[in-house]
C-alpha positions as CSV (number, residue, x, y, z in Angstrom):
1,X,-90.3,114.7,21.5
2,X,-86.9,116.1,22.6
3,X,-84.3,113.6,23.7
4,X,-82.1,114.0,26.7
5,X,-79.1,114.4,24.5
6,X,-80.7,117.3,22.8
7,X,-81.5,118.9,26.1
8,X,-77.9,118.4,27.2
9,X,-76.7,120.1,24.0
10,X,-79.0,123.1,24.6
11,X,-77.9,123.4,28.2
12,X,-74.3,123.2,27.2
13,X,-74.8,126.0,24.6
14,X,-76.6,128.2,27.2
15,X,-73.8,127.6,29.7
16,X,-71.2,128.4,27.1
17,X,-73.0,131.6,26.0
18,X,-73.5,132.7,29.6
19,X,-69.8,132.1,30.5
20,X,-68.8,134.0,27.3
21,X,-71.0,136.9,28.3
22,X,-69.6,137.1,31.8
23,X,-66.0,136.8,30.6
24,X,-66.6,139.6,28.0
25,X,-68.2,141.9,30.6
26,X,-65.4,141.3,33.1
27,X,-62.8,141.9,30.4
28,X,-64.5,145.2,29.2
29,X,-64.8,146.4,32.9
30,X,-61.1,145.6,33.4
31,X,-60.1,147.6,30.2
32,X,-62.3,150.5,31.2
33,X,-60.8,150.6,34.7
34,X,-57.3,150.5,33.3
35,X,-58.0,153.3,30.9
36,X,-59.5,155.4,33.7
37,X,-56.4,154.9,35.8
38,X,-54.1,155.8,32.8
39,X,-56.1,158.9,32.1
40,X,-56.2,159.8,35.8
41,X,-52.5,159.6,36.2
42,X,-51.9,162.4,33.7
């Protein structure tokens, strides 16, 4: 049987992984947009 603490740990890990993925995607999108602007300027 899974205890409540174990469930909270799993939920915390899922939330952390989800936030990490969203942050990574936004960072990659920002870098790509900046590169496109830099290439477009020339």
